[in-house]
C-alpha positions in Angstrom: 202.5 -13.7 146.8 202.3 -14.3 143.1 199.0 -14.8 141.3 198.7 -18.4 140.1 197.7 -17.8 136.5 197.7 -21.8 135.8 195.8 -22.6 139.1 192.3 -24.3 138.8 189.3 -21.6 139.1 187.0 -22.2 141.9 184.3 -24.7 141.0 180.9 -25.1 142.7 180.6 -28.1 140.5 183.8 -29.5 142.5 182.5 -28.6 145.9 179.2 -30.3 144.8 181.1 -33.7 143.8 183.0 -33.6 147.2 179.5 -33.2 149.3 177.8 -35.9 147.3 181.2 -38.1 147.3 181.0 -38.0 151.0 177.9 -40.1 151.2 179.9 -43.0 149.8 182.2 -43.3 152.8 179.2 -42.0 155.2 175.7 -42.5 154.2 173.5 -40.0 155.5 171.2 -43.1 156.9 174.2 -43.9 159.0 174.0 -40.7 161.1 170.9 -42.1 162.9 173.2 -44.3 164.6 174.2 -43.7 168.5 177.3 -45.8 169.0 177.4 -47.8 172.3 179.5 -47.2 174.9 182.1 -49.5 176.6 181.0 -51.3 179.7 183.6 -49.5 181.7 182.3 -45.9 180.5 181.5 -43.7 183.6 179.8 -40.5 182.6 180.1 -39.0 186.4 183.9 -39.9 186.3 184.1 -37.8 183.1 182.0 -35.1 184.6 184.4 -35.0 187.8 187.5 -35.0 185.8 186.4 -31.5 184.6 186.2 -30.2 188.1 190.0 -30.6 188.9 191.0 -27.4 188.0 187.7 -25.3 188.6 186.9 -23.2 191.9 186.3 -26.1 194.4 183.5 -24.2 196.6 181.5 -23.8 193.4 181.7 -27.2 192.5 178.4 -28.2 194.4 176.2 -25.4 192.5 177.5 -26.7 189.4 175.7 -30.0 190.1 173.1 -28.5 192.0 172.0 -26.7 188.5 173.0 -29.7 186.4 170.0 -31.9 188.5 167.4 -29.5 188.1 166.1 -31.3 185.0 167.2 -33.6 182.3 167.6 -30.6 180.2 169.9 -28.4 182.3 171.9 -31.8 183.1 172.3 -31.9 179.3 173.7 -28.2 179.1 176.2 -29.0 181.7 177.5 -32.1 180.2 178.5 -31.3 176.5 181.8 -33.3 177.3 179.8 -36.6 177.6 178.2 -36.4 174.1 181.6 -35.3 172.3 183.2 -38.4 173.9 180.0 -40.2 172.1 180.5 -38.6 168.8 184.1 -38.8 168.9 183.7 -42.7 168.6 181.3 -42.2 165.6 182.1 -42.5 162.3 182.7 -39.0 160.9 181.2 -37.4 157.3 184.9 -35.9 157.0 183.1 -32.3 156.1 184.7 -30.1 158.7 183.3 -27.0 159.6 184.1 -24.3 162.9 181.8 -26.0 165.4 180.1 -24.1 168.3 180.7 -27.1 170.1 177.7 -26.8 172.3 175.0 -25.7 170.1 171.5 -26.6 172.2 168.7 -24.2 172.4 169.5 -22.0 175.4 172.9 -21.1 173.6 171.1 -19.2 171.0 169.5 -15.9 171.6 168.9 -12.1 171.0 171.6 -9.2 171.5 172.7 -5.8 169.7 175.0 -5.9 166.8 177.9 -3.0 167.1 175.1 -0.9 164.7 172.8 -1.4 167.7 170.4 -3.5 165.9 169.0 -6.6 167.6 170.0 -9.7 166.2 169.4 -13.5 166.8 172.4 -15.8 166.7 174.4 -18.4 168.5 175.9 -16.9 171.6 178.3 -19.4 173.4 181.4 -20.2 172.0 183.4 -21.5 174.8 183.5 -25.1 173.2 184.3 -24.0 169.6 186.7 -26.0 167.4 187.2 -27.2 164.0 185.0 -30.5 163.3 182.7 -32.7 161.5 179.4 -30.5 160.8 177.3 -33.1 162.0 178.5 -33.1 165.5 176.6 -29.6 166.0 173.7 -30.5 164.0 173.3 -33.9 166.2 173.8 -31.8 169.8 171.2 -29.3 168.5 168.8 -31.9 167.5 169.2 -33.9 170.8 168.7 -30.5 172.6 165.3 -30.2 171.0 164.4 -33.7 171.8 165.2 -33.4 175.5 163.7 -29.9 175.7 160.2 -31.4 174.2 160.4 -34.4 176.9 161.2 -31.8 179.7 158.1 -29.6 178.7 155.8 -32.9 178.5 155.3 -32.9 174.8 154.0 -36.3 173.3 156.4 -38.4 171.2 155.0 -37.3 168.0 155.3 -33.6 169.1 158.9 -34.2 169.9 159.9 -35.8 166.8 157.8 -32.7 164.6 160.3 -30.3 166.7 163.4 -31.9 166.0 162.3 -32.5 162.6 161.3 -29.1 161.9 164.8 -27.7 163.3 167.0 -30.1 161.3 165.2 -29.9 158.1 165.4 -26.0 158.6 169.1 -26.5 158.5 169.3 -28.4 155.6 167.2 -26.2 153.9 168.9 -22.7 154.4 172.2 -24.3 153.8 170.9 -25.2 150.2 169.6 -21.6 150.1 173.3 -20.2 151.3 174.8 -22.5 149.0 173.2 -20.7 146.0 174.1 -17.2 147.3 177.7 -15.3 146.8 179.8 -15.3 149.3 179.8 -11.6 150.7 176.0 -12.2 150.8 176.6 -15.0 153.3 178.8 -13.2 155.3 176.9 -10.3 155.8 173.6 -12.1 156.3 172.3 -11.7 160.0 169.0 -12.5 161.6 167.6 -9.0 162.5 165.0 -9.5 165.2 162.5 -7.2 163.8 162.5 -8.7 160.4 162.4 -12.1 161.7 159.3 -11.6 163.7 157.5 -10.0 160.7 158.9 -12.9 158.4 157.1 -15.2 161.3 154.1 -13.5 161.9 151.8 -15.8 159.7 153.4 -18.8 161.7 152.8 -17.6 165.1 149.7 -17.5 167.1 148.7 -14.5 168.9 149.8 -15.8 172.1 153.4 -16.9 170.8 153.8 -13.2 169.3 153.4 -11.8 172.6 156.0 -14.1 174.2 158.4 -12.9 171.8 157.6 -9.2 172.2 158.3 -10.1 175.8 161.7 -11.4 175.0 162.6 -8.6 172.5 161.4 -6.1 175.2 163.3 -7.7 177.9 166.3 -7.5 175.4 166.4 -4.0 175.0 166.3 -3.4 178.6 169.0 -5.2 179.4 171.9 -2.9 179.1 174.9 -1.5 181.1 172.5 1.1 183.1 170.3 -1.4 184.1 172.9 -3.6 185.0 174.4 -1.0 186.9 171.0 -0.7 189.2 170.7 -4.4 189.6 174.5 -5.3 190.5 175.8 -2.2 192.0 175.5 -0.5 195.7 176.8 3.1 196.5 178.9 2.5 199.6 180.5 5.7 201.0 179.7 7.6 198.4 181.4 5.3 195.6 179.7 2.5 193.3 180.7 -1.1 194.4 179.8 -4.6 193.1 177.0 -6.0 195.4 177.6 -9.0 197.5 175.1 -11.5 196.4 177.0 -14.9 197.4 177.8 -17.5 195.8 176.5 -16.3 192.3 178.4 -12.4 192.9 181.3 -12.0 195.2 183.2 -8.6 195.0 187.1 -9.2 194.9 187.4 -7.9 198.2 185.7 -10.7 199.7 187.5 -13.6 197.9 190.4 -13.8 200.1 190.9 -12.5 203.5 194.6 -11.4 203.5 195.3 -7.9 202.2 197.9 -8.8 200.1 195.8 -11.6 198.2 192.9 -8.6 197.5 195.2 -6.6 196.1 196.8 -9.5 193.7 193.7 -10.0 192.7 192.9 -6.3 191.9 195.9 -6.1 190.2 195.0 -9.3 188.4 192.0 -7.4 187.1 193.4 -4.3 186.0 196.3 -6.0 184.1 193.9 -8.3 182.4 192.3 -5.2 181.0 195.6 -3.7 180.0 196.6 -6.9 178.3 193.3 -7.6 176.7 193.1 -4.2 175.1 196.1 -5.6 173.0 194.0 -8.0 171.3 191.6 -5.2 170.2 191.7 -3.1 167.3 193.0 0.7 167.8 189.9 2.2 167.5 188.7 -0.5 170.2 191.3 0.2 172.2 190.8 3.9 172.0 187.2 3.2 173.3 188.4 1.1 175.9 190.7 3.6 177.4 188.0 6.1 178.0 186.8 3.9 180.8 188.2 3.3 184.2 188.2 0.4 186.2 186.3 0.8 189.3 185.5 -2.4 190.8 185.3 -6.3 190.5 183.5 -9.5 191.5 183.7 -13.3 190.6 180.3 -13.8 189.1 178.7 -17.3 188.5 177.2 -17.9 184.9 175.5 -20.4 183.3 175.4 -24.4 183.9 178.6 -26.0 182.0 180.5 -22.8 183.1 179.9 -23.0 186.9 183.2 -23.5 188.7 185.3 -21.9 185.8 186.8 -18.4 186.8 184.4 -15.8 185.5 184.4 -12.0 186.7 183.1 -9.0 185.7 184.7 -5.8 186.0 182.8 -2.0 186.7 183.9 0.5 184.4 182.8 4.2 184.3 182.9 6.7 181.3 182.3 10.3 181.8 181.0 9.7 185.2 178.5 7.2 187.4 175.7 7.8 184.7 178.0 6.4 182.4 178.6 2.7 183.3 180.0 -0.3 181.4 180.5 -3.9 182.2 183.4 -6.0 181.0 182.8 -9.9 181.5 186.0 -11.9 181.8 185.6 -15.6 181.4 187.8 -18.5 181.9 188.7 -20.5 178.8 189.9 -24.0 179.0 190.6 -26.7 176.1 187.3 -27.3 174.1 185.3 -30.6 174.8 185.5 -31.1 171.2 189.4 -31.4 171.0 189.7 -33.1 174.1 187.2 -35.9 172.8 188.9 -36.1 169.6 192.8 -36.2 171.4 193.6 -32.7 169.6 195.6 -30.2 170.8 194.6 -26.7 169.5 197.4 -24.6 168.1 195.8 -21.4 169.6 195.7 -20.4 173.0 192.2 -21.1 174.8 191.1 -17.5 174.7 192.5 -17.1 171.4 190.3 -20.0 170.3 187.3 -18.8 171.5 187.5 -15.4 169.9 188.6 -16.9 166.6 185.6 -19.2 166.9 183.0 -16.4 167.8 184.5 -14.2 164.9 183.9 -16.6 162.2 180.8 -18.0 163.2 178.8 -15.0 164.7 177.4 -12.5 162.0 177.9 -9.5 164.3 180.1 -10.5 166.8 180.7 -8.0 170.3 183.1 -5.1 169.5 184.9 -5.7 172.8 185.7 -9.2 172.3 189.3 -10.0 173.3 191.4 -12.4 175.3 194.2 -12.5 177.4 196.5 -15.1 179.4 197.3 -14.3 182.7 199.7 -15.6 185.7 197.2 -15.8 188.5 197.9 -15.6 192.5 198.7 -19.5 192.7 201.0 -19.3 190.0 199.0 -20.8 187.5 198.9 -19.4 183.8 195.3 -19.5 182.9 193.5 -17.9 179.9 190.5 -15.6 179.2 188.3 -13.9 176.9 186.3 -10.9 177.5 183.2 -9.0 176.1 180.4 -6.9 177.2 178.3 -8.3 179.9 175.0 -6.9 179.0 174.6 -5.7 175.3 170.7 -6.0 175.2 171.1 -9.6 175.8 168.3 -11.9 176.1 167.2 -15.7 176.1 164.4 -17.5 175.3 162.9 -19.3 178.3 162.7 -22.8 177.4 159.8 -23.4 179.6 157.9 -21.1 177.9 157.7 -22.9 174.7 154.5 -25.1 173.9 154.4 -27.7 171.2 153.6 -25.0 168.6 156.1 -22.7 169.6 159.0 -25.2 170.0 159.4 -26.3 166.4 159.0 -22.6 165.5 162.1 -21.6 167.5 163.6 -25.1 166.5 163.3 -23.6 162.7 164.7 -20.2 163.7 167.9 -21.7 165.6 168.4 -24.4 162.2 168.6 -21.2 159.9 171.1 -19.5 162.5 173.3 -22.6 163.0 173.4 -23.5 159.0 174.5 -19.5 158.6 177.0 -19.9 161.4 178.4 -23.1 159.6 178.2 -21.4 156.2 180.3 -18.4 157.0 183.3 -20.9 157.0 182.8 -21.1 153.2 181.6 -24.9 152.9 177.7 -24.4 152.2 178.1 -26.1 148.6 179.7 -29.1 149.9 177.3 -29.2 153.2 174.3 -28.5 151.0 175.6 -31.3 148.4 175.9 -33.7 151.4 172.9 -33.3 152.8 170.6 -33.1 149.5 167.3 -32.3 148.9 165.5 -35.3 150.2 164.5 -35.7 153.8 166.9 -38.8 154.3 169.2 -36.3 156.5 166.3 -34.9 158.4 164.9 -38.4 159.5 168.3 -40.0 160.1 169.3 -36.7 162.5 165.9 -37.2 164.1 166.3 -40.7 165.0 169.6 -40.1 166.5 168.3 -37.0 168.6 165.7 -39.5 169.9 168.3 -42.2 170.9 170.1 -39.5 172.7 167.4 -38.3 174.5 167.2 -42.0 176.4 170.8 -41.9 177.0 170.7 -38.2 178.5 168.0 -39.7 180.8 170.4 -42.7 181.7 173.3 -40.0 182.4 170.9 -37.9 184.4 170.1 -41.0 186.6 173.7 -41.9 187.1 174.3 -38.5 188.6 171.5 -38.6 190.5 172.7 -41.6 191.9 176.0 -40.6 192.4 174.7 -37.8 194.6 172.7 -40.2 196.5 175.5 -42.4 197.4 177.7 -39.5 198.7 180.4 -39.8 195.5 179.0 -35.8 194.3 178.1 -33.1 196.4 175.4 -30.9 195.1 174.6 -29.1 198.3 176.0 -25.5 197.3 176.8 -23.6 200.4 174.9 -20.1 199.6 176.9 -18.3 202.6 180.1 -18.4 200.9 
């Protein structure tokens, strides 16, 4: 492609004016507004629509998990907030969204260089969209977590404010940095703990150390010990229904079992083509041994998720691959947009853009199942020194600090897309943006309670089954 000698030079001033100009059409104070729903809006019906293509025997488990608390309900109901946001005015500043940026979707894992890093770690719903959608979901999750933990209204507001302010000021910092400096930045856990040492009381530091220690122990060898039994001298994935069901127990017919076994083998072979040549060579050094369906998360319950046990040199060299079904993003669904990418490709593209150190085995592949339906999957390591903060362990002191760390992390994920100057200029240096998002988050906390109550009533009325059958 020839060089454009007469093309205008890149200008931070142009980006700054675009960001400030967006305020004229969508003032920062208007971000506080939570749009009303129509009288016909039925949150339970929308949730049930998601069940249509899920594994039906797992649907009750999905609702059982969602009904544990308003916070777990929020985790599993991203589609509801997406519908609300789609009816709201937009800033028009689009970035690659996580799509489900709640507190439990941040965590610790190993980089390919084997450093522990903290980052966004779930991209099932990733898609392009207005940046404030992620910020609002993040802020609402802080408010709902604080309410769940019994914090006072003042403590709830403070926690949300700390998280949003961190997002805004961090974006201002990224706006002043060179492009490659933004791209290469990462929240190294050891450095992060050192930087926050002055803010953490001794009890909080102990909790952080426990999380880091747990992450360092969650590797493939530890997973092998927990998930695998030795049967007739061969390693086999344990039977722990409904959470963990080996493929030879999923179906009774020999032909069906063989088909599913072929499915796992074919998925690995096909998925390898989405990796770089060096990763393909590395993957080829592992032999598939056994597979199982494994239930994960809250919102993902009922989607087709598997794990594949592979061995390298011998049984002392295990490797687990996670295979997760990918469907349309709730962001795209709510906006009435069809992604130009397959669902698996969409997830992988979004994660590679937003995450500073994506999994080296991250890839995707479509497959025609035993029912003749083409479904899309993405793959990654199952255990790679991963750990998440247990929300219930946070108190009124540590929740704001954790929100602050997550705010920086989300800002970094958004800044990698190249719009840090525009975003920083829109939000500005005052606290107008912060307080508008706080107001929205506290309002959404009430709406989430209302939706949670609606699902609770639906279960009592027999409209929804939440009685998981653990004997499956």
